[in-house]
DOSE-550147 format. One record per residue (C-alpha): x, y, z; residue number from 1. Coordinates in Angstrom, 1 decimal. Example, Ala and Ser with C-alpha at 12.3 -4.5 7.8 and 13.67 -1.06 7.14 Angstrom:
2
+--------+--------+--------+-----+
:      x :      y :      z :   n :
+--------+--------+--------+-----+
:   12.3 :   -4.5 :    7.8 :   1 :
:   13.7 :   -1.1 :    7.1 :   2 :
+--------+--------+--------+-----+
***
This chain:
358
+--------+--------+--------+-----+
:      x :      y :      z :   n :
+--------+--------+--------+-----+
:    0.0 :    0.0 :    0.0 :   1 :
:    1.3 :    3.4 :   -1.0 :   2 :
:    0.7 :    6.6 :    0.9 :   3 :
:    2.7 :    9.2 :   -1.0 :   4 :
:    0.9 :   12.2 :   -2.5 :   5 :
:    2.6 :   12.9 :   -5.8 :   6 :
:    2.5 :   10.6 :   -8.8 :   7 :
:    3.6 :   10.5 :  -12.4 :   8 :
:    1.6 :    7.9 :  -14.3 :   9 :
:    1.0 :    6.9 :  -17.9 :  10 :
:   -2.6 :    6.0 :  -18.6 :  11 :
:   -3.5 :    3.8 :  -21.6 :  12 :
:   -6.9 :    3.6 :  -23.2 :  13 :
:   -8.2 :    1.8 :  -26.3 :  14 :
:  -11.9 :    2.3 :  -26.9 :  15 :
:  -14.6 :    0.4 :  -28.7 :  16 :
:  -14.5 :    2.9 :  -31.7 :  17 :
:  -11.0 :    1.7 :  -32.6 :  18 :
:   -9.8 :    5.3 :  -33.0 :  19 :
:   -6.3 :    4.3 :  -31.7 :  20 :
:   -4.3 :    3.9 :  -28.6 :  21 :
:   -4.5 :    6.9 :  -26.2 :  22 :
:   -1.3 :    7.4 :  -24.2 :  23 :
:   -1.3 :   10.2 :  -21.6 :  24 :
:    1.5 :   11.1 :  -19.2 :  25 :
:   -0.3 :   12.5 :  -16.1 :  26 :
:    0.7 :   14.1 :  -12.9 :  27 :
:   -1.4 :   14.0 :   -9.7 :  28 :
:   -1.1 :   15.7 :   -6.4 :  29 :
:   -3.1 :   14.9 :   -3.3 :  30 :
:   -3.8 :   17.8 :   -1.0 :  31 :
:   -6.2 :   18.3 :    2.0 :  32 :
:   -8.7 :   19.8 :   -0.5 :  33 :
:   -8.6 :   16.8 :   -2.8 :  34 :
:   -6.7 :   15.6 :   -5.9 :  35 :
:   -5.3 :   17.9 :   -8.6 :  36 :
:   -4.1 :   16.7 :  -12.0 :  37 :
:   -2.4 :   17.8 :  -15.2 :  38 :
:   -1.8 :   16.1 :  -18.5 :  39 :
:    1.9 :   16.7 :  -19.5 :  40 :
:    2.2 :   14.9 :  -22.8 :  41 :
:   -0.4 :   12.9 :  -24.7 :  42 :
:   -0.7 :   11.2 :  -28.0 :  43 :
:   -3.1 :    9.0 :  -29.9 :  44 :
:   -1.4 :    6.3 :  -31.9 :  45 :
:   -3.6 :    5.4 :  -34.9 :  46 :
:   -3.9 :    1.7 :  -35.4 :  47 :
:   -2.5 :    0.4 :  -38.6 :  48 :
:   -5.0 :   -1.5 :  -40.7 :  49 :
:   -3.6 :   -4.8 :  -39.5 :  50 :
:   -4.3 :   -4.0 :  -35.9 :  51 :
:   -7.8 :   -2.7 :  -36.6 :  52 :
:   -8.5 :   -6.1 :  -38.3 :  53 :
:   -7.0 :   -8.1 :  -35.4 :  54 :
:   -8.9 :   -6.1 :  -32.7 :  55 :
:  -12.2 :   -6.0 :  -34.5 :  56 :
:  -12.2 :   -9.7 :  -35.1 :  57 :
:  -10.6 :  -10.9 :  -31.9 :  58 :
:  -13.8 :  -12.3 :  -30.6 :  59 :
:  -13.8 :  -14.9 :  -33.4 :  60 :
:  -10.4 :  -16.4 :  -32.5 :  61 :
:   -9.8 :  -19.8 :  -30.9 :  62 :
:   -8.5 :  -19.9 :  -27.4 :  63 :
:   -4.9 :  -20.5 :  -28.5 :  64 :
:   -5.1 :  -17.7 :  -31.0 :  65 :
:   -6.7 :  -15.3 :  -28.5 :  66 :
:   -3.9 :  -16.0 :  -25.9 :  67 :
:   -1.3 :  -15.3 :  -28.6 :  68 :
:   -3.0 :  -12.0 :  -29.6 :  69 :
:   -3.2 :  -11.0 :  -25.9 :  70 :
:    0.6 :  -11.4 :  -25.6 :  71 :
:    1.2 :   -9.7 :  -28.9 :  72 :
:   -1.0 :   -6.7 :  -28.1 :  73 :
:    0.6 :   -6.5 :  -24.6 :  74 :
:    4.0 :   -6.2 :  -26.4 :  75 :
:    2.6 :   -3.6 :  -28.7 :  76 :
:    1.4 :   -1.5 :  -25.7 :  77 :
:    4.7 :   -1.9 :  -24.0 :  78 :
:    6.8 :   -0.9 :  -26.9 :  79 :
:    4.5 :    2.1 :  -27.6 :  80 :
:    5.0 :    3.2 :  -23.9 :  81 :
:    8.8 :    2.7 :  -24.1 :  82 :
:    9.0 :    4.8 :  -27.2 :  83 :
:    6.8 :    7.5 :  -25.7 :  84 :
:    8.8 :    7.6 :  -22.5 :  85 :
:   12.1 :    7.7 :  -24.4 :  86 :
:   11.0 :   10.4 :  -26.9 :  87 :
:    9.8 :   12.7 :  -24.1 :  88 :
:   12.5 :   11.8 :  -21.5 :  89 :
:    9.9 :   10.9 :  -18.9 :  90 :
:   10.3 :    9.4 :  -15.4 :  91 :
:    7.1 :    7.6 :  -14.2 :  92 :
:    5.9 :    5.6 :  -11.3 :  93 :
:    4.0 :    3.1 :  -13.4 :  94 :
:    1.7 :    2.5 :  -16.4 :  95 :
:   -2.0 :    2.0 :  -15.9 :  96 :
:   -3.6 :    0.1 :  -18.8 :  97 :
:   -7.3 :   -0.4 :  -19.5 :  98 :
:   -6.6 :   -2.8 :  -22.4 :  99 :
:   -8.9 :   -3.4 :  -25.4 : 100 :
:  -12.3 :   -5.0 :  -24.5 : 101 :
:  -13.0 :   -8.1 :  -26.5 : 102 :
:  -15.6 :   -9.8 :  -24.3 : 103 :
:  -17.8 :   -8.2 :  -21.8 : 104 :
:  -20.5 :  -10.5 :  -20.4 : 105 :
:  -21.0 :   -9.7 :  -16.7 : 106 :
:  -24.2 :  -11.8 :  -16.7 : 107 :
:  -22.0 :  -14.8 :  -17.3 : 108 :
:  -19.4 :  -13.6 :  -14.8 : 109 :
:  -16.6 :  -12.5 :  -17.1 : 110 :
:  -15.0 :   -9.6 :  -18.9 : 111 :
:  -11.8 :   -9.7 :  -20.9 : 112 :
:   -9.6 :   -6.7 :  -21.9 : 113 :
:   -6.9 :   -7.7 :  -24.4 : 114 :
:   -3.3 :   -6.7 :  -23.6 : 115 :
:   -1.3 :   -8.9 :  -21.3 : 116 :
:   -0.1 :   -6.9 :  -18.3 : 117 :
:    2.9 :   -9.3 :  -18.1 : 118 :
:    3.9 :   -8.7 :  -21.7 : 119 :
:    3.4 :   -4.9 :  -21.3 : 120 :
:    5.6 :   -4.9 :  -18.3 : 121 :
:    8.3 :   -7.0 :  -20.0 : 122 :
:    8.3 :   -4.8 :  -23.2 : 123 :
:    8.2 :   -1.5 :  -21.4 : 124 :
:   10.4 :   -2.3 :  -18.4 : 125 :
:    8.0 :   -0.4 :  -16.1 : 126 :
:    5.6 :   -1.4 :  -13.4 : 127 :
:    2.0 :   -1.9 :  -14.6 : 128 :
:   -1.5 :   -1.9 :  -13.2 : 129 :
:   -4.1 :   -3.6 :  -15.4 : 130 :
:   -7.3 :   -5.7 :  -15.5 : 131 :
:   -9.5 :   -3.1 :  -13.8 : 132 :
:  -12.9 :   -4.7 :  -14.4 : 133 :
:  -12.7 :   -8.4 :  -13.5 : 134 :
:  -12.9 :   -8.2 :   -9.7 : 135 :
:  -16.1 :   -6.1 :   -9.9 : 136 :
:  -17.7 :   -8.6 :  -12.2 : 137 :
:  -16.9 :  -11.4 :   -9.9 : 138 :
:  -18.5 :   -9.4 :   -7.1 : 139 :
:  -21.7 :   -9.3 :   -9.1 : 140 :
:  -21.2 :   -6.0 :  -10.7 : 141 :
:  -21.3 :   -4.9 :  -14.3 : 142 :
:  -17.6 :   -4.1 :  -14.4 : 143 :
:  -18.6 :   -0.8 :  -15.9 : 144 :
:  -18.5 :    2.1 :  -16.1 : 145 :
:  -15.4 :    2.7 :  -14.1 : 146 :
:  -14.6 :    6.3 :  -15.1 : 147 :
:  -17.2 :    7.7 :  -12.6 : 148 :
:  -14.7 :    7.0 :   -9.8 : 149 :
:  -12.4 :    9.5 :  -11.5 : 150 :
:  -15.3 :   11.9 :  -12.2 : 151 :
:  -16.1 :   11.9 :   -8.5 : 152 :
:  -12.6 :   12.9 :   -7.4 : 153 :
:  -11.3 :   14.9 :  -10.4 : 154 :
:  -14.4 :   16.5 :  -12.0 : 155 :
:  -16.7 :   17.1 :   -9.1 : 156 :
:  -17.5 :   20.7 :  -10.2 : 157 :
:  -19.8 :   19.4 :  -13.0 : 158 :
:  -23.3 :   18.1 :  -12.4 : 159 :
:  -23.0 :   15.6 :  -15.2 : 160 :
:  -19.9 :   14.1 :  -16.8 : 161 :
:  -20.8 :   12.9 :  -20.3 : 162 :
:  -18.5 :   10.7 :  -22.3 : 163 :
:  -19.2 :   10.5 :  -26.0 : 164 :
:  -17.0 :    7.6 :  -27.0 : 165 :
:  -17.9 :    4.4 :  -28.8 : 166 :
:  -20.6 :    4.2 :  -26.2 : 167 :
:  -22.1 :    7.3 :  -24.6 : 168 :
:  -22.2 :    7.1 :  -20.8 : 169 :
:  -22.6 :    9.6 :  -18.0 : 170 :
:  -22.1 :    9.9 :  -14.3 : 171 :
:  -23.5 :   12.3 :  -11.7 : 172 :
:  -24.1 :   12.6 :   -8.0 : 173 :
:  -27.7 :   11.9 :   -6.8 : 174 :
:  -28.3 :   12.6 :   -3.1 : 175 :
:  -24.6 :   12.3 :   -2.3 : 176 :
:  -24.2 :    9.0 :   -4.2 : 177 :
:  -22.4 :    8.6 :   -7.5 : 178 :
:  -24.5 :    6.9 :  -10.1 : 179 :
:  -23.5 :    6.2 :  -13.7 : 180 :
:  -24.6 :    4.1 :  -16.7 : 181 :
:  -24.2 :    3.6 :  -20.4 : 182 :
:  -26.9 :    5.5 :  -22.2 : 183 :
:  -26.6 :    4.4 :  -25.9 : 184 :
:  -24.2 :    3.6 :  -28.6 : 185 :
:  -22.4 :    6.6 :  -30.1 : 186 :
:  -19.2 :    6.6 :  -32.2 : 187 :
:  -19.4 :    2.8 :  -32.5 : 188 :
:  -22.5 :    3.3 :  -34.7 : 189 :
:  -21.4 :    6.5 :  -36.4 : 190 :
:  -18.0 :    5.1 :  -37.4 : 191 :
:  -19.5 :    1.8 :  -38.5 : 192 :
:  -21.8 :    3.7 :  -40.9 : 193 :
:  -19.0 :    6.0 :  -42.0 : 194 :
:  -16.8 :    3.0 :  -42.9 : 195 :
:  -19.4 :    2.1 :  -45.5 : 196 :
:  -18.3 :    5.2 :  -47.3 : 197 :
:  -14.7 :    4.3 :  -46.9 : 198 :
:  -14.2 :    6.8 :  -44.1 : 199 :
:  -12.9 :    6.3 :  -40.5 : 200 :
:  -15.5 :    8.7 :  -39.2 : 201 :
:  -18.0 :   11.4 :  -40.3 : 202 :
:  -16.0 :   14.6 :  -39.8 : 203 :
:  -18.1 :   17.1 :  -37.8 : 204 :
:  -21.2 :   15.0 :  -38.7 : 205 :
:  -21.2 :   16.5 :  -42.3 : 206 :
:  -22.7 :   13.4 :  -43.9 : 207 :
:  -25.3 :   13.1 :  -41.2 : 208 :
:  -26.3 :   16.7 :  -41.6 : 209 :
:  -27.0 :   16.1 :  -45.3 : 210 :
:  -29.4 :   13.3 :  -44.4 : 211 :
:  -33.0 :   13.1 :  -43.1 : 212 :
:  -34.5 :   11.1 :  -40.3 : 213 :
:  -35.9 :    7.8 :  -41.4 : 214 :
:  -39.0 :    7.0 :  -39.3 : 215 :
:  -38.8 :    3.2 :  -39.5 : 216 :
:  -35.1 :    3.2 :  -38.4 : 217 :
:  -35.8 :    5.7 :  -35.7 : 218 :
:  -38.6 :    3.6 :  -34.3 : 219 :
:  -36.5 :    0.4 :  -34.4 : 220 :
:  -33.7 :    2.1 :  -32.6 : 221 :
:  -36.1 :    3.5 :  -30.0 : 222 :
:  -37.5 :    0.0 :  -29.4 : 223 :
:  -34.0 :   -1.4 :  -28.8 : 224 :
:  -33.2 :    1.4 :  -26.3 : 225 :
:  -36.5 :    1.1 :  -24.6 : 226 :
:  -35.8 :   -2.6 :  -23.8 : 227 :
:  -32.3 :   -1.9 :  -22.7 : 228 :
:  -33.4 :    1.1 :  -20.5 : 229 :
:  -35.3 :   -1.3 :  -18.3 : 230 :
:  -32.2 :   -3.1 :  -17.2 : 231 :
:  -29.5 :   -0.4 :  -17.9 : 232 :
:  -26.9 :   -3.1 :  -18.8 : 233 :
:  -23.3 :   -2.3 :  -19.5 : 234 :
:  -23.3 :   -1.9 :  -23.3 : 235 :
:  -20.7 :   -3.7 :  -25.4 : 236 :
:  -19.8 :   -5.1 :  -28.8 : 237 :
:  -22.1 :   -8.1 :  -28.3 : 238 :
:  -25.2 :   -6.0 :  -27.9 : 239 :
:  -24.2 :   -3.7 :  -30.7 : 240 :
:  -23.6 :   -6.6 :  -33.2 : 241 :
:  -26.8 :   -8.4 :  -32.2 : 242 :
:  -29.3 :   -5.5 :  -31.9 : 243 :
:  -28.0 :   -2.4 :  -33.5 : 244 :
:  -25.8 :   -3.4 :  -36.4 : 245 :
:  -28.5 :   -5.3 :  -38.4 : 246 :
:  -30.6 :   -2.1 :  -38.3 : 247 :
:  -27.8 :    0.0 :  -39.6 : 248 :
:  -27.2 :   -2.5 :  -42.5 : 249 :
:  -30.5 :   -1.7 :  -44.1 : 250 :
:  -29.4 :   -0.7 :  -47.6 : 251 :
:  -32.9 :    0.4 :  -48.6 : 252 :
:  -32.2 :    3.6 :  -46.5 : 253 :
:  -29.6 :    6.0 :  -47.8 : 254 :
:  -26.3 :    6.1 :  -45.9 : 255 :
:  -26.7 :    9.8 :  -45.0 : 256 :
:  -30.2 :    9.1 :  -43.8 : 257 :
:  -28.9 :    6.3 :  -41.6 : 258 :
:  -26.2 :    8.5 :  -40.2 : 259 :
:  -28.7 :   11.3 :  -39.5 : 260 :
:  -31.2 :    9.0 :  -37.9 : 261 :
:  -28.5 :    7.4 :  -35.7 : 262 :
:  -27.2 :   10.8 :  -34.7 : 263 :
:  -30.7 :   12.1 :  -33.8 : 264 :
:  -31.5 :    8.9 :  -31.9 : 265 :
:  -28.3 :    9.0 :  -29.8 : 266 :
:  -28.8 :   12.8 :  -29.1 : 267 :
:  -32.4 :   12.1 :  -28.0 : 268 :
:  -31.4 :    9.3 :  -25.7 : 269 :
:  -28.8 :   11.4 :  -24.0 : 270 :
:  -31.0 :   14.5 :  -23.8 : 271 :
:  -33.8 :   12.5 :  -22.2 : 272 :
:  -31.5 :   11.7 :  -19.3 : 273 :
:  -30.2 :   15.2 :  -18.9 : 274 :
:  -33.8 :   16.6 :  -19.1 : 275 :
:  -34.9 :   14.3 :  -16.3 : 276 :
:  -33.0 :   16.4 :  -13.8 : 277 :
:  -35.1 :   18.9 :  -12.0 : 278 :
:  -32.4 :   21.6 :  -12.1 : 279 :
:  -30.3 :   23.1 :  -14.9 : 280 :
:  -27.2 :   20.9 :  -15.4 : 281 :
:  -23.6 :   21.8 :  -16.0 : 282 :
:  -22.5 :   19.1 :  -18.3 : 283 :
:  -18.9 :   18.2 :  -19.1 : 284 :
:  -18.6 :   16.7 :  -22.6 : 285 :
:  -15.6 :   14.6 :  -23.5 : 286 :
:  -14.7 :   11.8 :  -25.9 : 287 :
:  -14.5 :   11.9 :  -29.7 : 288 :
:  -18.2 :   12.8 :  -30.0 : 289 :
:  -17.6 :   16.1 :  -28.3 : 290 :
:  -15.7 :   17.1 :  -31.4 : 291 :
:  -18.6 :   16.2 :  -33.7 : 292 :
:  -20.0 :   19.7 :  -34.1 : 293 :
:  -23.3 :   18.6 :  -35.7 : 294 :
:  -24.0 :   16.2 :  -32.9 : 295 :
:  -23.3 :   18.7 :  -30.2 : 296 :
:  -25.5 :   21.2 :  -31.9 : 297 :
:  -28.4 :   18.7 :  -32.0 : 298 :
:  -27.8 :   17.8 :  -28.3 : 299 :
:  -27.8 :   21.5 :  -27.4 : 300 :
:  -31.1 :   22.1 :  -29.3 : 301 :
:  -32.8 :   19.1 :  -27.6 : 302 :
:  -31.6 :   20.1 :  -24.1 : 303 :
:  -32.6 :   23.8 :  -24.6 : 304 :
:  -32.1 :   26.0 :  -21.5 : 305 :
:  -32.0 :   22.9 :  -19.2 : 306 :
:  -28.3 :   22.3 :  -19.7 : 307 :
:  -25.0 :   24.1 :  -20.3 : 308 :
:  -22.7 :   21.9 :  -22.3 : 309 :
:  -19.0 :   22.5 :  -21.6 : 310 :
:  -16.3 :   21.2 :  -23.9 : 311 :
:  -13.0 :   21.5 :  -22.1 : 312 :
:   -9.5 :   21.9 :  -23.5 : 313 :
:   -8.7 :   19.4 :  -26.3 : 314 :
:   -6.4 :   17.2 :  -24.1 : 315 :
:   -9.2 :   16.6 :  -21.7 : 316 :
:  -11.7 :   15.9 :  -24.5 : 317 :
:   -9.4 :   13.4 :  -26.1 : 318 :
:   -7.6 :   11.9 :  -23.2 : 319 :
:  -10.0 :   12.0 :  -20.2 : 320 :
:  -10.4 :    8.2 :  -20.1 : 321 :
:   -6.6 :    7.6 :  -20.2 : 322 :
:   -6.3 :   10.3 :  -17.5 : 323 :
:   -8.9 :    8.6 :  -15.3 : 324 :
:   -7.4 :    5.1 :  -15.7 : 325 :
:   -4.0 :    6.5 :  -14.6 : 326 :
:   -5.8 :    7.8 :  -11.5 : 327 :
:   -7.6 :    4.5 :  -10.9 : 328 :
:   -4.2 :    2.9 :  -11.0 : 329 :
:   -3.1 :    5.3 :   -8.2 : 330 :
:   -6.1 :    4.4 :   -6.1 : 331 :
:   -5.3 :    0.7 :   -6.6 : 332 :
:   -1.7 :    1.1 :   -5.6 : 333 :
:   -2.9 :    3.0 :   -2.5 : 334 :
:   -5.3 :    0.3 :   -1.7 : 335 :
:   -8.2 :    2.7 :   -2.0 : 336 :
:  -11.6 :    2.2 :   -3.6 : 337 :
:  -11.6 :    2.7 :   -7.4 : 338 :
:  -14.7 :    0.8 :   -8.3 : 339 :
:  -18.0 :    2.1 :   -6.9 : 340 :
:  -20.8 :   -0.2 :   -5.9 : 341 :
:  -23.3 :    2.5 :   -6.5 : 342 :
:  -22.3 :    2.6 :  -10.2 : 343 :
:  -21.7 :   -1.1 :  -11.0 : 344 :
:  -24.2 :   -2.7 :   -8.6 : 345 :
:  -21.6 :   -5.1 :   -7.2 : 346 :
:  -22.0 :   -6.4 :   -3.7 : 347 :
:  -19.4 :   -4.0 :   -2.4 : 348 :
:  -16.9 :   -1.3 :   -3.3 : 349 :
:  -13.5 :   -2.6 :   -4.3 : 350 :
:   -9.9 :   -1.6 :   -5.2 : 351 :
:   -9.7 :   -3.4 :   -8.5 : 352 :
:   -6.8 :   -4.1 :  -10.7 : 353 :
:   -3.7 :   -6.4 :  -10.9 : 354 :
:   -0.2 :   -5.1 :  -10.4 : 355 :
:    3.2 :   -6.2 :  -11.6 : 356 :
:    6.6 :   -4.7 :  -10.8 : 357 :
:    5.2 :   -2.6 :   -7.9 : 358 :
+--------+--------+--------+-----+
***
């Protein structure tokens, strides 16, 4: 258990939208008033086509192939960190790695984030904290979302912390208790549709803006979310592929109309949660979707005067999750709670994550 108050940590994040590997060198300082943070250096390493193919199809591998890929990806992470540390002449306490989610099935008692912590440690030569979700799942929780623990300590000045990544999720305090949940699919759907036009993503929602809402697709998406809303499960690739992707594959609807409809659907799902609050909300918007100007415009129009949407400096927009996992690593090293029962619905709070080299 560590009790020092100053840390220099690298946080690693690879999201469901496969934008790339986020590497953030973060500094944290604990004072009587709470934690302060800064992002010193940060970069997103775009995945080569070969890695996009491997990561997007990892769930189809045999057990032996998956283990081999787990080690290979761990080595990839370790080398990326070693290069980043060397290029920027950094001294760090450890690396905190989220990994890349391949399987997330808490109802069956497991979750799996690709990227062997042992391989990462060996390739980087630095201590590592990894596998942040498994313990919570084994304690009966959803294993997600985990970022709200960071929101609680690092971003408490906001009423709502909204992450617009592959999946849109949010966290907020209700009567002194932190709650959080996945709201809907976001960039996972938008990027999937954009890929049909040979693009990695729809820049600023330009294609979506040219389309019109298709009522049948809108109703189909609303029906899916209505069913999910009753249970508020942790959303993942499995649900997307089974329930959302077939709807987005409807070629009888123009691509721009599908993009517009999915954009409007996601904005409506998020706005409905924000509007359910009795008071005007100060909403922090981060994640790649915060840079989608058309989406933000639609969300603003749907929320009206009930919310102020705040898009922070670009490093926070892009690297907030990497920052938070660096912080969750600190809490783990200190033996403090980094996984909240009120958020994941586990049987208890926990200090989750495995360590090596510490």
